[in-house]
N, C-alpha and C positions, 0 to 999 in steps of 0.2 A: 539431461542436466549436465552430462559430462561434455557435451559438444559446446563449442564456442559459437554462439549465434549472434554475437555483438556486431560483426561486420556484415552480416547478411540481412537482406530485406525480406525475411520470411514472414514477418508479422505485418498484416495489413494495418494501415493507419486508421481504418474505420472500425477497428475492433471495439466492441461494446462491453463484453464480459471476459474477464480473465481469472482463471483459477490457477494461482501460482503454486507449483508443485511443492510437496512436502520436502523439507531438507534442502530446498533451493536457496542458497544463501550467498548468491553472487550479487553484491550491491551494484556493481557497474551494469550488470544486465538489467536489474530492476530500474535503475535510472534511465537506461536506454528505452525500456518499455514505456516508462512514463513520458519521455520526450517524444516518442513515436506515436503512441496510442492516446492522443489527447481527448478522445471522445468516450473513454471508458465510463460506464455507468455502474458497473459492478466489479469489485476487486476483492477476491478472497485470497488471503495470504496463507500459505502452508506454514510449517514450523520455521518461521524466520528466525535467524540466529542472532539478532541484534537487540541492543538495549533500548533502541528508539527507532521509529520508522524514519526513512530518509525524508529530509525537508522537501524534496522535489514533489512529494505527494500533493502538496498544495496547488500544483499546476493542473490537477485533474478537475477542472471546473464543472464538468458534467457528472461527476461521481455522485451516486445516490446511495450506494451500499458499500461499506468498507468493513471487512471482517479480518482483524488480526487475532482471531481466536487461538487459544492454547499456545500462546507465545510465553513460555516460562521465563524468558530473560527480559521481556519488554518492561522497562521501568517508566518510560514516559512517551507521550505523544508529542510530536513537534508542534510548535505554534502555527505552522503552516496548515495544519488540519482545520484551523478556524477560517481559512480562505475557501474551503469547500462549500460554496454557496448552496448547492443542491443536495448536500448530504442529508439523508433522511434516516438511515440506519447505520449505527456504529456498534458492532458486536465485539466485545472484548472479554468474553467468558474465558476463564482459564488463564488470564494474564495476572497471575498471582502476585507479581512484583510491581505491578502498575501502581505508582504512588499517588498521582493526581492527574486530573484533566487540565488542558491548557486554560488559562484564565479567560481567554477571549471566546471560548466555546459557549454558544447560546442556542436556545430553541432546539 
């Protein structure tokens, strides 16, 4: 987590599953992951320190499983979550401050 991996091509673009480490709260790194790993189907976020997930999460069109569990500061999900056409599982247990789901979320 302390290393700066942004400029390195260590992450294969064909990555399917990513378990984001606990206490990893570098939003620039997260945005880089999303832009490089477009084929993610499973994304588990550790203790993300933000009140909302980044909007770029809507670019993960293959994402089936999203887990922002136990994010005590998470207040909202961005509307871009509604663009996740293949999303089947959304787990947000422990997101005690989550106020509402985006209006466009269905099925």
